[in-house]
C-alpha positions as CSV (number, residue, x, y, z in Angstrom):
1,M,39.3,32.3,9.9
2,T,38.1,35.9,10.2
3,G,34.4,36.2,9.3
4,L,33.6,37.2,5.8
5,R,30.6,39.1,4.4
6,I,29.4,36.6,1.8
7,A,26.5,37.0,-0.7
8,Q,25.2,33.6,-1.7
9,I,23.1,33.9,-4.9
10,V,20.9,31.0,-6.1
11,S,18.4,31.0,-9.0
12,A,16.8,27.6,-8.3
13,G,13.1,28.1,-7.7
14,H,12.7,25.1,-5.4
15,K,14.8,22.7,-3.4
16,N,16.4,20.8,-6.1
17,G,20.0,19.6,-5.7
18,A,21.6,23.0,-6.3
19,G,19.0,24.8,-4.1
20,R,19.5,22.4,-1.2
21,H,23.3,22.7,-1.6
22,C,23.2,26.5,-1.5
23,L,20.8,26.6,1.5
24,A,22.9,24.1,3.5
25,L,26.1,25.9,2.7
26,S,24.6,29.3,3.6
27,T,23.5,27.9,6.9
28,A,26.8,26.3,7.7
29,L,28.8,29.4,6.9
30,A,26.5,31.5,9.1
31,R,27.0,29.1,12.0
32,R,30.8,29.4,11.5
33,G,30.6,33.2,12.1
34,H,30.4,34.6,8.6
35,E,27.8,37.2,7.7
36,V,25.7,35.6,4.9
37,L,23.3,37.3,2.6
38,L,21.2,35.0,0.5
39,V,19.7,36.3,-2.8
40,H,17.1,33.9,-4.0
41,R,14.0,33.5,-6.1
42,P,10.7,34.3,-4.2
43,S,9.5,30.7,-4.6
44,L,12.4,29.1,-2.8
45,D,11.7,28.2,0.8
46,V,14.5,29.8,2.8
47,S,12.9,29.5,6.3
48,D,15.6,27.1,7.6
49,A,18.4,29.5,6.5
50,E,16.7,32.5,8.1
51,A,16.4,30.6,11.3
52,A,20.2,30.1,11.2
53,G,20.8,33.8,10.9
54,V,21.1,34.1,7.2
55,R,19.7,37.4,5.9
56,C,17.5,36.7,2.8
57,F,16.7,39.0,-0.1
58,P,14.3,37.8,-2.8
59,S,15.1,38.6,-6.4
60,V,13.4,37.7,-9.7
61,M,16.8,37.3,-11.2
62,E,15.8,39.4,-14.2
63,Q,18.4,40.0,-16.9
64,A,17.8,43.7,-16.6
65,V,20.1,46.6,-15.8
66,G,17.8,47.7,-13.1
67,E,18.0,44.4,-11.2
68,F,21.7,44.2,-11.6
69,G,22.1,47.8,-10.3
70,R,19.8,47.1,-7.3
71,L,21.9,44.1,-6.3
72,A,25.1,46.0,-6.8
73,R,23.9,48.7,-4.5
74,L,22.7,46.1,-2.0
75,F,26.2,44.5,-1.9
76,R,27.9,47.9,-1.5
77,R,25.6,48.9,1.3
78,E,26.1,45.6,3.1
79,G,29.9,45.6,2.6
80,V,29.8,42.2,0.7
81,Q,33.4,40.9,0.2
82,V,32.6,38.0,-2.1
83,T,29.7,36.6,-4.0
84,H,29.1,32.9,-4.5
85,T,26.7,31.9,-7.2
86,H,24.7,28.7,-8.0
87,C,22.8,28.0,-11.3
88,S,22.9,29.8,-14.6
89,A,20.8,32.9,-13.9
90,A,22.6,33.5,-10.6
91,H,26.0,33.1,-12.3
92,L,25.0,35.8,-14.7
93,V,24.0,38.1,-11.9
94,G,27.2,37.6,-10.0
95,S,29.4,38.1,-13.1
96,V,27.6,41.2,-14.3
97,V,27.7,42.8,-10.8
98,R,31.4,41.9,-10.8
99,L,31.9,43.8,-14.0
100,M,30.0,46.8,-12.5
101,G,32.6,47.1,-9.9
102,G,31.0,44.7,-7.4
103,P,32.7,42.2,-5.2
104,P,34.8,39.2,-6.4
105,A,32.7,36.4,-7.8
106,V,33.0,32.7,-7.1
107,A,30.7,30.3,-9.0
108,T,30.0,26.6,-8.4
109,A,29.3,24.5,-11.5
110,H,26.2,22.4,-10.7
111,A,26.0,21.6,-14.4
112,R,28.2,21.8,-17.5
113,H,27.4,24.6,-19.9
114,A,29.4,26.7,-22.3
115,Q,28.7,30.2,-21.1
116,P,30.7,33.4,-21.1
117,H,30.3,34.3,-17.5
118,W,32.9,31.7,-16.4
119,W,35.6,34.0,-17.8
120,V,34.5,36.7,-15.3
121,N,34.5,34.6,-12.1
122,D,37.6,35.0,-9.9
123,Q,37.3,31.4,-8.8
124,V,35.3,28.4,-10.0
125,M,34.3,25.4,-7.9
126,V,33.5,22.0,-9.5
127,F,32.5,18.6,-8.1
128,N,34.8,16.3,-10.1
129,D,37.9,16.2,-12.4
130,R,35.8,15.7,-15.5
131,T,34.0,19.0,-15.0
132,A,37.3,20.7,-14.3
133,A,38.6,19.4,-17.6
134,Y,35.4,20.7,-19.3
135,M,35.9,24.1,-17.8
136,R,39.4,24.3,-19.1
137,R,38.7,22.9,-22.5
138,V,35.3,24.5,-23.3
139,N,35.0,27.6,-21.2
140,R,38.8,28.4,-21.2
141,V,38.9,28.8,-17.4
142,A,42.5,29.0,-16.2
143,R,43.7,26.0,-14.2
144,R,44.7,28.1,-11.3
145,R,41.1,29.4,-10.9
146,I,39.5,25.9,-10.8
147,H,39.0,24.1,-7.5
148,V,37.7,20.5,-7.2
149,V,35.6,20.3,-4.1
150,P,33.6,17.1,-3.8
151,T,30.7,17.7,-1.4
152,F,27.4,16.3,-0.3
153,L,26.1,19.4,1.3
154,G,22.3,19.6,1.5
155,L,21.7,15.9,1.0
156,Q,18.8,14.2,2.8
157,W,20.2,11.1,4.4
158,P,17.5,8.4,4.5
159,E,17.4,5.6,7.0
160,A,18.1,2.1,5.6
161,Q,15.2,0.6,3.8
162,T,13.3,-2.0,5.8
163,P,10.2,-4.0,4.9
164,E,8.2,-1.8,7.3
165,R,9.5,1.5,5.8
166,K,8.9,0.1,2.3
167,A,5.3,-0.8,3.1
168,E,4.6,2.6,4.7
169,A,6.1,4.5,1.8
170,R,4.1,2.6,-0.7
171,R,0.9,3.1,1.3
172,R,1.6,6.9,1.4
173,L,2.4,7.2,-2.3
174,G,-0.3,4.9,-3.5
175,I,2.1,2.2,-5.0
176,P,1.0,-1.4,-4.9
177,Q,2.7,-3.4,-2.2
178,D,3.6,-6.3,-4.6
179,A,5.1,-4.0,-7.3
180,L,8.6,-4.2,-8.5
181,V,9.4,-0.5,-8.7
182,V,12.1,1.0,-10.9
183,G,12.5,4.7,-11.1
184,Q,14.0,8.0,-10.2
185,I,13.5,11.2,-8.2
186,G,14.4,14.5,-9.8
187,D,13.2,17.2,-12.2
188,I,12.0,15.9,-15.5
189,H,14.5,17.4,-17.9
190,F,16.4,16.7,-21.1
191,D,19.7,16.3,-19.3
192,K,18.2,13.8,-16.9
193,R,16.8,11.7,-19.8
194,Q,14.0,10.0,-17.9
195,S,12.7,9.0,-21.3
196,D,15.7,6.7,-21.6
197,L,14.8,5.2,-18.3
198,V,11.3,4.5,-19.4
199,Q,12.4,3.2,-22.7
200,A,14.9,0.9,-21.0
201,A,12.2,-0.5,-18.7
202,R,9.8,-1.4,-21.5
203,G,11.1,-5.0,-21.7
204,L,10.7,-5.4,-17.9
205,L,7.1,-4.0,-18.1
206,A,6.3,-6.5,-20.9
207,R,7.6,-9.5,-18.9
208,R,6.5,-8.6,-15.4
209,P,2.9,-7.4,-14.9
210,E,3.8,-6.3,-11.4
211,A,6.6,-4.0,-12.6
212,R,6.1,-0.2,-12.3
213,V,8.2,2.8,-13.3
214,A,8.0,5.7,-10.7
215,L,9.1,9.2,-11.5
216,K,8.9,12.0,-8.9
217,G,9.9,15.5,-9.7
218,I,8.7,18.7,-11.3
219,W,8.0,18.3,-15.0
220,L,10.0,21.3,-16.2
221,D,10.8,20.2,-19.7
222,Q,7.8,19.9,-22.1
223,A,9.9,18.2,-24.8
224,E,11.2,15.6,-22.3
225,T,7.8,15.1,-20.9
226,R,6.5,14.2,-24.4
227,R,9.4,11.8,-24.8
228,V,8.6,10.1,-21.5
229,M,5.0,9.7,-22.4
230,Q,5.9,8.3,-25.9
231,A,8.3,5.9,-24.3
232,A,5.5,4.7,-22.0
233,E,3.0,4.1,-24.8
234,G,1.1,0.9,-24.1
235,F,2.2,0.9,-20.4
236,E,0.7,4.3,-19.3
237,D,-1.1,2.7,-16.5
238,R,2.2,1.4,-15.0
239,L,4.0,4.8,-15.1
240,I,3.6,6.3,-11.7
241,R,3.9,10.1,-11.7
242,L,4.5,11.2,-8.1
243,D,3.9,14.8,-7.0
244,W,7.0,16.7,-6.0
245,T,7.7,17.4,-2.3
246,A,10.8,19.1,-0.9
247,D,11.4,16.3,1.7
248,V,11.9,13.0,-0.2
249,R,14.0,11.0,2.2
250,D,11.2,8.6,3.0
251,D,10.2,8.2,-0.6
252,F,13.3,6.3,-1.5
253,H,12.0,3.4,0.5
254,A,9.2,2.8,-2.0
255,Y,11.7,1.8,-4.8
256,D,13.4,-1.5,-5.6
257,I,15.9,-0.2,-8.2
258,F,17.0,3.4,-8.5
259,V,18.1,4.6,-12.0
260,I,20.3,7.6,-13.0
261,S,19.7,7.9,-16.7
262,S,21.3,11.4,-17.2
263,R,23.4,12.3,-20.2
264,T,25.4,14.7,-18.1
265,E,25.7,15.3,-14.4
266,Q,28.1,16.6,-11.8
267,L,27.5,14.8,-8.5
268,P,24.0,13.5,-8.8
269,N,23.1,14.1,-5.2
270,V,19.9,12.1,-5.4
271,A,21.9,9.0,-6.3
272,V,23.9,9.2,-3.1
273,E,20.6,9.7,-1.2
274,A,19.2,6.5,-2.8
275,M,22.5,4.7,-2.0
276,A,22.1,5.8,1.6
277,A,18.7,4.3,1.7
278,G,20.2,1.0,0.6
279,L,18.9,0.9,-2.9
280,P,20.9,-0.8,-5.7
281,I,21.7,1.7,-8.5
282,V,21.7,1.6,-12.2
283,S,23.5,4.6,-13.6
284,T,25.1,6.1,-16.7
285,R,28.8,7.0,-16.3
286,V,28.3,10.6,-15.4
287,G,29.8,12.8,-12.6
288,R,31.2,10.7,-9.8
289,M,28.9,7.7,-10.4
290,E,31.6,5.5,-11.9
291,A,33.9,6.1,-8.9
292,L,31.1,5.6,-6.4
293,L,29.7,2.5,-7.9
294,G,32.8,0.9,-9.3
295,D,34.6,1.2,-5.9
296,S,31.7,-0.1,-3.9
297,G,29.9,-2.7,-5.9
298,G,26.7,-0.8,-5.2
299,G,25.3,-0.9,-8.7
300,L,25.7,-1.3,-12.4
301,L,26.8,1.2,-15.1
302,A,26.0,2.0,-18.7
303,A,27.1,4.7,-21.1
304,P,25.1,7.9,-21.4
305,R,22.2,7.5,-23.9
306,D,22.8,3.7,-24.0
307,V,19.2,2.5,-23.6
308,A,20.1,-1.1,-24.3
309,G,22.8,-1.0,-21.6
310,L,20.4,0.5,-19.1
311,A,17.8,-2.2,-20.0
312,D,20.3,-5.0,-19.5
313,A,21.3,-3.6,-16.1
314,I,17.7,-3.1,-15.0
315,D,16.8,-6.6,-16.1
316,R,19.7,-8.1,-14.3
317,L,18.8,-6.6,-11.0
318,A,15.0,-7.1,-11.5
319,D,15.6,-10.8,-11.9
320,D,17.9,-11.3,-8.9
321,A,16.6,-10.3,-5.5
322,D,19.7,-11.4,-3.8
323,L,21.9,-9.3,-6.1
324,R,19.7,-6.3,-5.3
325,R,20.1,-6.9,-1.6
326,R,23.9,-7.2,-1.8
327,M,24.3,-4.2,-4.0
328,G,22.0,-2.2,-1.9
329,D,24.0,-3.0,1.2
330,A,27.2,-2.0,-0.6
331,A,25.7,1.2,-1.9
332,R,24.6,2.2,1.6
333,R,28.1,1.6,3.1
334,R,29.7,3.6,0.3
335,A,27.3,6.5,0.7
336,L,27.9,6.8,4.4
337,E,31.6,6.9,3.8
338,E,31.0,10.1,1.9
339,R,29.1,11.9,4.6
340,D,31.7,14.2,6.0
341,S,30.5,17.7,5.0
342,E,32.8,19.6,7.4
343,A,35.9,19.0,5.3
344,A,34.0,20.3,2.2
345,I,32.9,23.4,4.0
346,D,36.6,24.0,5.0
347,R,37.5,23.9,1.4
348,I,34.7,26.1,0.2
349,E,35.5,28.6,2.9
350,A,39.1,28.7,1.8
351,V,38.2,29.4,-1.8
352,L,35.8,32.2,-0.8
353,A,38.6,33.7,1.3
354,L,41.0,33.4,-1.6
355,A,38.7,35.5,-3.8
356,A,38.0,38.0,-1.1
357,D,41.7,38.4,-0.4
358,R,42.3,39.2,-4.0
359,R,40.0,42.2,-3.7
360,R,42.0,43.4,-0.6
361,G,45.2,43.1,-2.6
362,A,46.7,40.2,-0.7
363,P,49.0,37.8,-2.5
364,I,47.2,35.0,-4.2
365,P,48.2,31.6,-2.7
366,S,48.2,28.4,-4.6
367,P,44.7,27.0,-5.2
368,V,43.3,25.1,-2.2
369,V,42.1,22.1,-4.1
370,A,43.5,22.5,-7.6
371,A,42.1,20.5,-10.5
372,A,44.2,17.7,-11.7
């Protein structure tokens, strides 16, 4: 494929799932011979992308005519052929610049939101069929513009948990060695519903003095933070709040049961990382979790917002160490089966080329990975 001039735009302020995905993709595209510009918030660490030859341009992502105009001029000066956006503020930037006569816009849906910018994008990439259906039903995106591209770009792939790695992780994080640790890694946010996780673990905390709930992430959502602390009332000393770090691959080893309590998700990358570490998973039926766990036997499922269902699944695993081991082994096998990122990059590359070709006036071929 002839090299493209691509502007990746990401509004994540730190290396969350979307931020890591965009950085990994930018690096991979640059190594394939594309000229990649990365527009990012100043707080995002882009050093790895720069080392791979990605040219980085900080932006505060302000919803202001001046900032839109500055980026439109930048893209014209650099001969950008297509923009690819990640996260809501970046999606807005890409669509407004598109309306100002800028390059074709491609957006990747890292979350489900009803927003007008989806109508402007030339192509939309999603991670699963449910999100494709949501885009058609709620945002009225035409089927021919939606591409399902399952991908695990930017994931951190932990080694398998061992007693030695578990002990070291707990020493480093200050977690008691004899604790039964249930928890999650990810930004504290309403969509993630960590408060449901804590509420679901209350019975376990009451029955097992050694039980702990561990949450690692940036506490972004004040309302969800309050709900978490209310849910932990009476057990505050056994809620472990771990400081956020960008590299979390060794932190998974400190956990016994990993819980995805989200009310909505696309991929949940962090769940796949936990599976790769060999942890049994308790998850709501969001994103691809039902397919990943149902096919593999790597965990247990509950409906979103079903606190009782989460509690039953957590208790079942907490009370059966052999079941935890069997499900953890199955989870790791399933995660490693999903590791091929090159095929995903091929698909993303083709969608970006499709959008760029439209600007050049070439015929529009059938979608590369059309939603079902």
